[in-house]
C-alpha positions as CSV (number, residue, x, y, z in Angstrom):
1,M,22.8,16.6,9.4
2,R,20.0,19.0,10.2
3,V,16.5,17.5,10.3
4,L,13.2,19.4,10.6
5,L,10.3,17.4,11.7
6,T,6.7,18.8,11.0
7,T,3.6,17.8,12.8
8,K,0.1,18.8,13.5
9,R,-1.2,19.2,17.1
10,G,-2.2,16.1,19.1
11,A,-0.3,13.3,20.5
12,G,-1.6,11.0,17.7
13,H,0.1,13.0,15.0
14,F,3.4,13.8,16.9
15,G,3.7,10.4,18.5
16,P,4.8,8.5,15.5
17,L,7.7,10.9,15.0
18,I,9.1,10.7,18.4
19,P,11.1,7.5,18.0
20,F,12.7,8.8,14.8
21,A,13.5,12.0,16.4
22,R,15.2,10.3,19.3
23,A,17.1,8.0,17.0
24,L,18.2,10.8,14.9
25,R,19.5,12.7,18.1
26,R,21.4,9.6,19.2
27,A,23.0,9.4,15.9
28,G,24.2,12.8,16.3
29,D,21.9,14.8,14.1
30,A,20.4,18.1,14.9
31,V,16.7,17.8,15.2
32,L,14.1,20.6,15.3
33,V,10.3,20.2,15.4
34,A,7.8,22.6,13.7
35,A,4.6,22.5,15.2
36,P,1.5,24.6,16.1
37,A,1.8,26.8,19.0
38,S,-0.7,24.7,21.0
39,A,1.7,21.6,20.9
40,E,4.3,23.5,22.9
41,P,3.6,21.7,26.2
42,M,3.7,18.3,24.5
43,L,7.0,19.1,23.0
44,R,8.3,20.6,26.0
45,A,7.5,17.3,27.9
46,E,9.4,15.4,25.2
47,G,12.4,17.6,25.5
48,F,12.7,18.5,21.7
49,P,13.8,21.9,20.5
50,A,11.0,23.5,18.5
51,R,9.8,26.4,16.5
52,F,6.1,27.3,16.4
53,F,3.7,28.6,13.9
54,D,0.0,29.7,14.3
55,D,-2.7,27.3,15.3
56,A,-5.5,27.0,12.7
57,P,-8.8,28.6,14.0
58,D,-11.0,26.4,15.8
59,E,-13.9,28.3,14.4
60,E,-12.7,27.0,10.8
61,R,-11.9,23.5,12.0
62,D,-14.9,22.4,14.2
63,P,-17.7,22.9,11.5
64,I,-15.7,20.6,9.3
65,F,-15.5,17.8,11.8
66,A,-19.1,18.4,12.8
67,A,-20.3,18.1,9.3
68,A,-18.1,15.0,8.5
69,A,-19.6,13.2,11.7
70,A,-23.2,14.3,10.8
71,S,-22.7,12.9,7.2
72,Q,-20.2,10.1,7.7
73,A,-18.2,11.8,5.2
74,P,-15.1,9.9,3.9
75,A,-11.7,10.6,5.5
76,S,-10.6,12.4,2.2
77,Y,-13.1,15.3,3.1
78,V,-11.6,15.9,6.5
79,F,-8.1,15.6,4.9
80,A,-9.0,18.0,2.3
81,E,-11.1,20.6,4.0
82,A,-9.4,20.6,7.7
83,F,-6.0,19.2,7.2
84,A,-5.2,20.9,3.9
85,R,-7.3,23.9,3.5
86,V,-7.2,24.9,7.1
87,D,-4.4,23.5,8.9
88,A,-1.6,23.4,6.3
89,R,-2.8,26.8,4.9
90,V,-2.2,28.4,8.2
91,A,1.1,26.4,8.8
92,L,2.6,27.2,5.3
93,P,4.0,30.5,6.0
94,G,5.6,29.4,9.5
95,V,7.1,26.3,8.0
96,L,8.6,28.2,5.0
97,D,10.1,30.7,7.2
98,I,11.5,28.1,9.5
99,C,13.0,26.3,6.6
100,R,14.6,29.4,5.0
101,D,16.1,30.4,8.5
102,W,17.3,27.2,9.8
103,K,18.0,25.4,6.5
104,P,17.5,21.7,7.2
105,D,19.1,19.1,5.1
106,L,15.9,17.0,5.3
107,V,12.1,17.4,6.2
108,I,10.3,14.6,7.8
109,S,6.5,15.0,8.1
110,E,3.8,12.8,9.4
111,I,1.4,11.9,6.5
112,S,-1.4,14.2,7.3
113,E,0.9,17.3,7.8
114,F,1.1,18.8,4.3
115,A,2.9,22.0,4.8
116,G,6.4,20.4,5.3
117,P,6.4,18.3,2.1
118,I,5.1,21.4,0.0
119,V,7.8,23.7,1.5
120,A,10.3,21.0,1.1
121,A,9.4,20.6,-2.7
122,K,9.4,24.3,-3.2
123,L,12.8,24.7,-1.6
124,G,14.4,21.6,-3.1
125,I,14.8,19.8,0.1
126,P,14.7,15.9,0.3
127,A,11.6,14.9,2.3
128,I,10.3,11.6,4.1
129,S,6.7,10.9,4.9
130,V,6.0,8.9,8.3
131,G,3.0,7.1,8.3
132,I,0.6,7.1,11.4
133,S,-1.8,4.6,10.3
134,Q,-2.5,1.7,7.7
135,Q,-0.3,2.8,4.6
136,G,-2.7,1.6,1.8
137,R,-5.7,3.2,3.3
138,S,-3.7,6.5,3.9
139,E,-2.5,6.6,0.4
140,A,-5.8,5.9,-1.0
141,V,-6.9,9.1,0.7
142,A,-3.9,10.9,-0.2
143,A,-4.8,10.2,-3.9
144,A,-8.5,11.0,-3.5
145,S,-10.2,13.6,-5.8
146,E,-11.3,15.7,-2.8
147,L,-7.7,16.1,-1.6
148,L,-5.6,16.6,-4.8
149,P,-7.1,20.0,-5.5
150,A,-6.6,21.2,-2.0
151,L,-2.9,20.3,-2.2
152,D,-2.6,22.2,-5.5
153,E,-4.1,25.1,-3.7
154,L,-1.4,25.0,-1.1
155,G,1.4,24.6,-3.7
156,A,0.2,27.6,-5.8
157,R,0.5,29.8,-2.8
158,I,4.4,29.3,-2.9
159,G,4.7,29.0,-6.5
160,L,4.6,25.3,-7.1
161,P,3.2,23.9,-10.4
162,P,0.2,21.7,-10.2
163,D,0.5,18.2,-9.3
164,P,-2.9,16.5,-10.3
165,D,-1.8,13.0,-9.7
166,G,-0.5,13.7,-6.1
167,R,2.9,12.3,-7.0
168,R,4.9,14.9,-5.0
169,L,3.4,13.4,-1.8
170,L,3.0,9.7,-2.9
171,S,6.6,9.5,-4.1
172,L,8.3,10.5,-0.8
173,P,10.2,7.8,0.9
174,Y,7.8,6.3,3.6
175,F,8.9,5.4,7.2
176,T,6.6,3.7,9.7
177,L,6.2,1.9,12.9
178,V,2.7,0.4,11.9
179,P,3.3,-3.4,11.5
180,E,2.2,-5.2,8.5
181,A,-0.3,-7.1,10.4
182,L,-2.4,-3.9,10.8
183,E,-2.3,-3.2,7.0
184,E,-5.4,-4.1,4.8
185,P,-4.0,-7.0,2.6
186,D,-6.3,-6.1,-0.4
187,L,-5.1,-2.4,-0.6
188,R,-1.9,-2.1,-2.9
189,S,0.6,0.6,-1.7
190,A,1.9,3.2,-4.1
191,R,5.5,2.7,-2.6
192,A,7.7,0.6,-0.5
193,A,7.6,1.0,3.2
194,W,10.5,1.2,5.4
195,R,9.2,-0.6,8.6
196,F,10.8,-0.3,11.8
197,R,10.4,-1.2,15.6
198,E,10.9,1.1,18.7
199,P,14.0,0.0,20.9
200,D,13.3,-2.6,23.5
201,P,12.5,-1.0,26.9
202,P,15.1,-1.3,29.7
203,A,15.1,-4.7,31.3
204,E,14.7,-2.9,34.8
205,D,12.9,0.4,34.8
206,A,12.1,1.9,38.1
207,A,9.5,4.2,36.4
208,S,7.3,1.2,35.6
209,D,7.5,-0.5,39.1
210,R,4.0,1.0,40.0
211,W,2.3,-1.0,37.6
212,A,3.7,-4.3,38.7
213,S,1.2,-7.1,39.7
214,D,-0.6,-7.0,42.9
215,G,-2.3,-10.4,42.0
216,R,-5.1,-8.8,39.9
217,P,-4.6,-8.5,36.2
218,L,-4.1,-4.8,35.0
219,V,-6.3,-3.4,32.3
220,Y,-5.2,-0.3,30.5
221,L,-7.9,2.1,29.3
222,T,-7.0,4.9,27.0
223,F,-9.2,6.7,24.4
224,G,-6.3,8.8,23.2
225,S,-5.5,12.5,23.3
226,V,-8.4,13.9,21.2
227,A,-11.4,12.1,22.8
228,P,-11.1,13.8,26.2
229,T,-11.2,17.1,24.3
230,M,-14.5,16.2,22.7
231,D,-18.2,15.9,24.1
232,L,-17.2,12.1,24.5
233,F,-15.8,13.2,28.0
234,P,-16.7,12.5,30.4
235,H,-19.6,10.0,30.0
236,V,-17.8,7.6,27.8
237,Y,-14.9,7.2,30.5
238,R,-17.6,6.9,33.3
239,G,-19.3,4.2,31.2
240,A,-16.2,2.3,30.7
241,I,-15.2,2.5,34.4
242,D,-18.6,1.4,35.4
243,A,-18.3,-1.6,33.2
244,F,-15.2,-2.7,35.2
245,S,-16.4,-1.8,38.8
246,A,-17.3,-5.5,39.4
247,L,-14.5,-7.2,37.9
248,P,-11.5,-8.5,39.9
249,V,-9.0,-6.4,37.9
250,R,-7.0,-3.1,38.4
251,V,-7.8,-0.6,36.0
252,L,-5.6,2.4,34.9
253,V,-7.4,5.1,33.1
254,T,-5.5,7.9,31.2
255,I,-7.4,11.1,30.0
256,G,-4.7,13.2,28.4
257,R,-3.0,16.5,29.5
258,E,-5.7,18.7,29.1
259,R,-8.2,17.2,31.5
260,D,-8.0,16.8,35.4
261,P,-8.8,13.4,36.8
262,A,-10.9,15.0,39.5
263,E,-13.5,15.8,36.5
264,L,-14.3,12.0,36.4
265,G,-15.5,12.3,40.2
266,P,-15.2,9.3,42.6
267,V,-14.1,6.0,41.0
268,P,-14.1,2.4,42.5
269,E,-11.1,1.3,44.6
270,N,-9.8,-0.8,41.7
271,V,-9.5,2.2,39.3
272,E,-6.7,4.7,39.0
273,V,-7.2,7.7,36.8
274,A,-4.2,9.7,35.4
275,G,-3.6,12.3,32.9
276,W,-0.6,11.3,30.8
277,V,1.3,8.0,31.2
278,P,4.1,6.7,29.0
279,Q,2.5,3.8,27.4
280,R,5.8,1.8,27.3
281,D,5.9,1.9,31.1
282,V,2.4,0.2,31.2
283,M,2.4,-2.2,28.4
284,P,4.8,-4.8,29.9
285,H,2.4,-5.2,32.9
286,A,-1.0,-5.0,31.0
287,A,-3.2,-8.0,30.8
288,A,-5.5,-6.4,28.3
289,I,-5.9,-3.0,26.5
290,V,-9.2,-1.1,26.3
291,C,-8.8,1.6,23.4
292,H,-10.7,3.4,20.6
293,G,-8.3,1.9,18.2
294,G,-5.8,4.7,17.6
295,S,-2.9,3.5,15.5
296,G,-0.4,4.5,18.0
297,T,-1.9,2.6,21.0
298,L,-2.5,-0.5,18.7
299,T,1.0,-0.6,17.4
300,M,2.6,-0.3,21.0
301,G,0.0,-2.9,22.3
302,L,0.7,-5.5,19.5
303,A,4.7,-4.8,20.0
304,A,3.9,-6.0,23.7
305,G,1.9,-8.9,22.7
306,V,-1.2,-7.4,24.5
307,P,-4.9,-8.3,23.7
308,M,-7.4,-5.5,23.4
309,A,-10.9,-4.6,23.2
310,V,-11.5,-1.9,20.8
311,V,-14.5,0.7,20.7
312,P,-14.0,2.7,17.4
313,L,-15.0,6.3,17.7
314,F,-13.7,8.3,14.8
315,A,-11.0,8.8,12.2
316,D,-8.9,5.7,11.3
317,Q,-10.3,3.5,14.2
318,S,-12.9,1.5,12.4
319,W,-10.0,0.5,9.9
320,N,-7.7,-0.5,12.6
321,A,-10.4,-2.4,14.5
322,E,-11.3,-4.5,11.4
323,R,-7.6,-5.6,11.4
324,I,-7.5,-6.3,15.2
325,A,-10.7,-8.6,14.5
326,A,-9.1,-10.1,11.4
327,I,-5.9,-11.2,13.1
328,G,-7.6,-12.4,16.2
329,A,-5.8,-10.1,18.6
330,G,-8.7,-8.6,20.2
331,I,-12.6,-8.0,20.3
332,V,-14.3,-5.2,18.6
333,L,-17.4,-3.4,20.0
334,E,-19.3,-1.6,17.5
335,G,-21.9,1.1,18.0
336,G,-19.7,4.1,19.2
337,A,-19.8,5.4,22.4
338,G,-22.6,3.3,23.7
339,A,-20.7,0.0,23.2
340,V,-18.7,0.8,26.3
341,A,-21.4,-0.8,28.3
342,G,-20.2,-4.2,26.9
343,L,-16.5,-3.9,27.9
344,G,-16.9,-5.9,31.0
345,D,-17.8,-8.9,29.0
346,A,-15.2,-8.3,26.4
347,V,-12.4,-7.8,28.9
348,S,-13.5,-11.0,30.6
349,K,-13.2,-13.0,27.6
350,L,-9.8,-11.5,26.7
351,L,-8.5,-12.6,30.1
352,V,-9.7,-16.1,30.0
353,D,-9.3,-17.0,26.4
354,P,-5.6,-17.5,25.7
355,A,-6.0,-17.3,22.0
356,Y,-6.2,-13.5,21.8
357,R,-2.9,-13.2,23.8
358,A,-1.4,-15.7,21.6
359,N,-2.3,-14.0,18.4
360,A,-1.2,-10.8,19.7
361,E,2.2,-12.4,20.7
362,R,2.5,-13.8,17.3
363,V,2.4,-10.2,15.8
364,A,4.9,-9.1,18.5
365,E,7.3,-11.7,17.4
366,E,6.9,-10.5,13.7
367,M,7.6,-6.9,14.9
368,R,10.6,-7.9,16.8
369,A,12.1,-9.2,13.6
370,L,12.0,-5.7,12.1
371,P,15.1,-3.4,12.2
372,G,15.1,-1.2,15.2
373,V,14.5,2.7,14.6
374,D,18.2,3.2,15.1
375,A,18.6,2.0,11.6
376,A,16.6,4.9,10.3
377,P,19.2,7.8,10.6
378,A,21.5,6.0,8.1
379,I,18.7,5.7,5.6
380,A,17.4,9.2,6.2
381,R,21.1,10.4,5.7
382,A,21.3,8.8,2.4
383,I,17.9,10.2,1.2
384,A,19.3,13.7,2.4
385,E,22.5,13.3,0.4
386,N,21.6,11.3,-2.7
387,G,17.8,11.3,-2.9
388,A,15.3,8.6,-2.4
389,L,16.6,6.3,-5.2
390,A,20.0,6.0,-3.7
391,A,18.6,4.9,-0.4
392,I,16.3,2.3,-1.9
393,V,18.7,0.8,-4.5
C-alpha cells in the first residue's frame, strides 16, 4: 500500500504522524510525506522520504497570529485565516500534483492540515485524520462557522462542491495518540476515535544513558518547537532557568532546532541546554516535566507517568492545562510568560507530593491498555481497500 502523509511545518504538527509513519513502514507499506519546504530538515532528521511544496508567506501568516493574540480570538479564527486561507491555499497545488504523480492508496493528514483531505476528496482517495490535540475541542473548531466557508473556498479551487456542514472532514476516520484522560468529558465527539499508544522503548537504550540519575532528580523543560521562534525567546527560558538555579535538581532545557544554546548565555552548573533531544530518551529518567502544555509533550509525559508543571502560552495549551489540573497529574501556572517565576515552587511541590506522580502513573496504566500503534496499519489498509465503514464494522 502507498500512503501519503500530509503535514504543516513544525514538530507539533508532524510529531503525531511519526509513530504512524514508522508503523506503516514496519508493516511493509510505502510511505511518502508531503510538507512545506521549511520542514525539510525535520523530515531529513527523521529519515522519511518526502516531497515538498511552497511555504506559506510569513507576511501573510504573521499578522493573523498577531491579531489573534491581541484580540484573544478563538482558535477557529486561526484555523480559518491562517491554516485554511493561507497555509492550505498555498499547499493545495503541490499536494494535488504529488497525489496525481505518486498515486497513493491512502492519504493521512494531521487534523489542521486541510490540503490533504480536500485533494483526497477530489481524487476519490480514502483518507484518515490524525488528531494532534483534544478530539472534542478540535472537532468543535472544525465545525465552527468561521472555518467552514474557508474550507469551501479551498474545495472550490479544485472543483469540489460546497460542504456547508463540514462532513467531508468530520466523517473521516480518526486516529490519535492522545489519551482519553486529556479529553474534555463534556464535549461530544462527532466520530469514534481509534486510540493507540506508541511502542514501549527498548529495555536498554544506550542513547538515553546520559540522562541516568546522578543522585539529583531530573527536570525536563521544553516549550516546544514554536515558542523558540517567537519573542518568548530567550526571556521565558532565562526566567525558567533562574527559577531552578537554587534547587537541588538537574535541569535539561531543549530549545528546538532553530536556536543555538549559546543564545541563552551562561547557565548554572545544574542546567544543560540542548537543541533537539528525542523525548522518549528523556522521559524514563525525568522526575518532573516543565512545559507549555503542547499535546505531544503531555501525551508522552503521561505515557511515562511523569508529573508536570504547565505554563500555557498559546494555541490549545490552555485546554490541555485544564485537563492536567483536572486529573491531578500536575500544576498549572496561569499568567502566560510571567508565570515562569513560580516554577521553582511548583516543581518543588511536584517532587515532594507523591499524589501528582501517582495520578500521572494511573493515566500511564490506562494508556498501556490501548492497542499499540503497530495495529494501525491493518485498520488503515481496510480503510484504503473498503472505505471507513468496513474498517469500523
